[in-house]
C-alpha positions as CSV (number, residue, x, y, z in Angstrom):
1,M,179.6,23.5,378.3
2,V,180.2,24.0,382.1
3,R,182.4,27.0,381.2
4,L,179.8,28.3,378.8
5,W,177.1,27.8,381.5
6,W,179.0,29.7,384.2
7,T,179.6,32.3,381.8
8,L,176.0,32.8,381.1
9,V,175.2,32.5,384.8
10,Y,177.8,35.3,385.6
11,R,176.6,37.5,382.7
12,C,172.8,37.2,383.9
13,G,173.9,37.8,387.2
14,D,175.5,41.3,386.1
15,R,172.5,42.1,384.3
16,M,170.5,41.3,387.3
17,R,172.7,43.5,389.5
18,L,172.7,46.1,387.0
19,K,169.0,46.1,386.9
20,N,168.7,46.0,390.4
21,D,171.3,48.9,390.9
22,W,169.2,51.0,388.4
23,Q,166.0,50.2,390.4
24,L,167.7,51.4,393.5
25,K,169.1,54.5,392.0
26,C,165.5,55.2,390.7
27,R,164.1,54.8,394.0
28,V,166.4,56.9,395.8
29,T,166.0,59.7,393.2
30,L,162.2,59.4,393.4
31,L,162.5,59.4,397.2
32,A,164.8,62.6,396.8
33,I,162.2,64.4,394.6
34,S,159.2,63.5,397.0
35,A,161.3,64.6,399.9
36,G,162.1,67.9,398.1
37,L,158.2,68.2,397.2
38,I,157.3,67.7,400.7
39,C,159.8,70.4,401.9
40,V,158.3,73.0,399.4
41,A,154.7,72.1,400.2
42,A,155.6,72.2,404.2
43,G,157.5,75.7,403.8
44,P,156.0,78.9,405.3
45,P,153.4,80.6,403.0
46,K,154.6,83.8,401.5
47,E,153.3,86.8,403.4
48,E,150.6,89.0,402.0
49,P,151.7,92.7,401.6
50,A,150.4,94.7,404.3
51,I,148.9,97.2,402.3
52,A,146.8,94.7,400.1
53,A,145.9,92.9,403.3
54,F,144.6,96.2,405.1
55,D,142.8,97.1,401.9
56,R,141.2,93.8,401.8
57,T,140.1,93.9,405.5
58,F,138.9,97.5,405.2
59,A,136.6,96.9,402.2
60,A,134.2,95.2,404.7
61,V,134.3,98.1,407.2
62,N,131.3,100.6,407.3
63,D,132.5,102.5,410.5
64,Y,135.1,102.4,413.1
65,T,136.1,104.4,416.4
66,C,139.7,104.3,417.7
67,V,142.2,106.0,420.2
68,L,145.3,107.6,418.8
69,S,148.0,108.4,420.9
70,S,150.3,110.9,419.2
71,H,153.6,112.5,419.8
72,E,154.5,115.1,417.4
73,A,157.6,117.6,417.1
74,N,158.3,120.4,414.6
75,G,161.3,122.6,415.5
76,A,160.9,123.7,418.9
77,K,157.2,123.1,419.1
78,V,156.3,119.7,420.6
79,Q,152.5,118.2,420.9
80,D,151.5,115.3,422.8
81,R,147.8,114.4,422.5
82,V,145.2,111.6,422.8
83,Y,142.6,111.7,420.2
84,Q,139.1,109.9,419.9
85,Y,138.3,109.2,416.3
86,S,134.9,108.1,414.9
87,F,134.6,107.5,411.0
88,M,131.9,106.6,408.8
89,K,132.1,105.9,405.0
90,P,132.4,107.6,402.7
91,H,133.7,110.7,404.4
92,Y,132.3,111.3,407.8
93,L,134.8,112.1,410.5
94,K,134.8,113.2,414.1
95,T,137.6,114.1,416.6
96,L,138.0,115.0,419.9
97,I,141.1,115.5,422.1
98,V,140.7,113.7,425.2
99,N,144.0,114.2,426.7
100,G,146.9,116.6,426.1
101,D,147.3,119.8,424.5
102,G,143.7,121.5,423.4
103,Q,142.0,119.0,425.6
104,G,138.1,119.1,425.0
105,S,138.6,120.6,421.5
106,G,137.3,118.6,418.6
107,A,136.2,118.9,414.8
108,V,133.8,117.3,412.5
109,W,134.4,116.9,408.7
110,I,131.7,115.8,406.3
111,G,133.6,116.1,403.1
112,G,134.4,119.2,401.3
113,D,136.9,121.9,402.2
114,Q,135.6,123.0,405.6
115,V,135.5,121.6,409.1
116,S,133.1,122.4,412.0
117,G,135.4,122.9,415.2
118,H,135.0,123.7,418.8
119,M,137.3,124.7,421.8
120,G,137.4,122.9,425.0
121,G,136.2,123.9,428.3
122,V,133.2,126.4,428.8
123,L,133.5,127.1,424.9
124,S,132.8,123.5,423.9
125,G,129.2,124.3,422.9
126,L,130.5,127.0,420.5
127,H,131.2,125.5,416.8
128,V,132.8,127.5,414.0
129,K,133.3,126.2,410.5
130,I,136.9,126.9,409.4
131,G,138.8,126.1,406.3
132,L,140.2,122.6,405.9
133,R,143.8,123.9,406.1
134,D,143.3,126.5,408.6
135,P,146.4,126.6,411.1
136,R,143.7,125.8,413.7
137,A,142.9,122.4,412.0
138,V,146.1,121.1,410.8
139,S,148.8,119.3,412.7
140,L,152.2,120.6,413.3
141,H,153.3,119.5,410.1
142,G,150.5,120.8,408.0
143,V,148.4,117.5,407.8
144,T,144.7,118.2,407.6
145,I,142.1,116.3,409.6
146,P,141.0,114.0,406.7
147,D,144.7,113.2,405.7
148,G,144.8,111.7,409.2
149,L,142.2,108.9,408.4
150,L,143.8,105.4,408.4
151,P,143.1,104.7,404.6
152,G,144.9,107.8,403.6
153,I,147.9,107.0,406.0
154,V,148.4,103.5,404.5
155,D,147.8,104.6,400.9
156,D,150.8,107.0,401.5
157,Y,153.1,104.3,401.6
158,E,152.2,103.4,398.1
159,T,151.9,106.8,396.7
160,I,154.8,108.7,398.2
161,P,157.9,108.1,396.1
162,G,160.5,106.5,397.6
163,E,162.0,103.1,398.3
164,L,159.4,100.8,400.2
165,T,160.4,97.5,402.2
166,Q,158.4,95.0,404.3
167,S,159.6,92.7,406.8
168,D,158.8,91.4,410.2
169,G,158.1,93.9,412.8
170,G,158.3,91.9,416.0
171,V,155.9,92.2,418.8
172,I,154.3,95.6,419.9
173,K,152.2,95.3,423.0
174,G,151.7,91.6,422.6
175,V,150.6,92.1,418.9
176,P,152.9,90.4,416.2
177,T,153.3,92.9,413.4
178,V,154.6,93.4,409.9
179,R,156.9,96.3,409.4
180,L,156.8,98.7,406.4
181,D,159.6,101.2,406.1
182,L,159.3,103.9,403.4
183,K,162.4,106.0,402.7
184,V,161.1,109.0,401.1
185,A,162.6,110.3,397.7
186,D,162.1,113.8,398.3
187,P,161.4,115.0,402.0
188,S,160.6,118.7,401.0
189,S,157.4,117.4,399.1
190,N,156.3,115.3,402.2
191,H,156.1,118.0,405.2
192,G,160.0,117.3,405.9
193,I,159.5,113.6,406.6
194,S,162.4,111.6,405.3
195,E,161.5,108.3,406.4
196,Q,158.2,106.6,407.9
197,I,157.5,103.4,409.3
198,A,154.4,101.7,410.0
199,Y,153.7,98.4,412.0
200,F,150.6,96.3,411.1
201,S,148.8,93.6,413.0
202,K,149.3,90.3,411.4
203,T,145.9,89.3,412.9
204,T,143.8,92.2,412.1
205,H,146.0,93.7,409.5
206,W,145.3,97.2,410.7
207,P,148.1,99.6,411.6
208,V,149.1,99.9,415.1
209,R,151.9,102.3,415.3
210,Q,153.6,104.7,412.9
211,I,156.9,106.6,413.4
212,M,158.0,109.5,411.2
213,Y,161.5,111.0,411.0
214,S,163.1,114.1,409.6
215,G,166.8,113.2,409.3
216,P,167.7,111.1,412.7
217,Q,165.0,112.8,414.5
218,I,161.5,111.4,415.4
219,V,159.0,114.0,414.7
220,V,155.8,111.8,414.6
221,D,155.1,108.7,416.9
222,E,151.5,107.5,416.6
223,S,150.0,104.5,418.4
224,L,146.6,103.1,417.8
225,S,144.3,101.4,420.3
226,D,140.9,100.4,421.2
227,V,139.7,100.1,417.7
228,K,136.0,99.1,417.1
229,I,134.7,98.2,413.8
230,N,131.1,98.7,412.4
231,V,129.7,100.2,415.6
232,G,126.5,101.4,413.7
233,L,127.5,104.8,413.6
234,T,124.9,107.3,411.6
235,K,125.1,110.8,410.2
236,S,123.5,112.3,413.3
237,D,127.0,111.1,415.2
238,F,128.5,114.0,412.9
239,P,127.0,117.2,413.6
240,F,128.2,119.8,411.5
């Protein structure tokens, strides 16, 4: 009887230890799962694609003004300019060269295939309508005035065939950025540009800088500053 009692106690003890071990393992497993869920929940959120973020932000914009500092090279020709841009939806654009080659010259586009331009200096009051693709109205790489609008520049990264990647862009003049890098499939169809890189502010989602390459050479380097949104521009600000 004593031996049977001890046998029963021993077996019951085994069952209790097994039960306790199983409960402990379950608790450890649940803790591990919970910890994993917490780690997943606490991980950094996936960053919104830069183009989608800009499009979403720009949808709320009626007009904007900005300053564009531009360095452009094409062969032996080099051009350094600072532009004042004014834009109002859907297609009103005014540019003025405030510094550099052609200082004082400007143009207005209100849609269509013509721009109204003027020279600087004593001839600034003389406005002449010329074709949109007139050599006097395009950049060194043949880019027209409306092609230089921010939505068009951003859309190029989606529409030009090539390999597009997005990564952290570091800090530019105190602004944390996202970097888009487009390696162009056919540079001959893109004004000779083989690679173009754009940096977008992580705060405003607007582009702050663009660099373009033809092979190893930088042929365009543009920086955007003094951006003002919804300032109340009207059609009268775009005399044509």
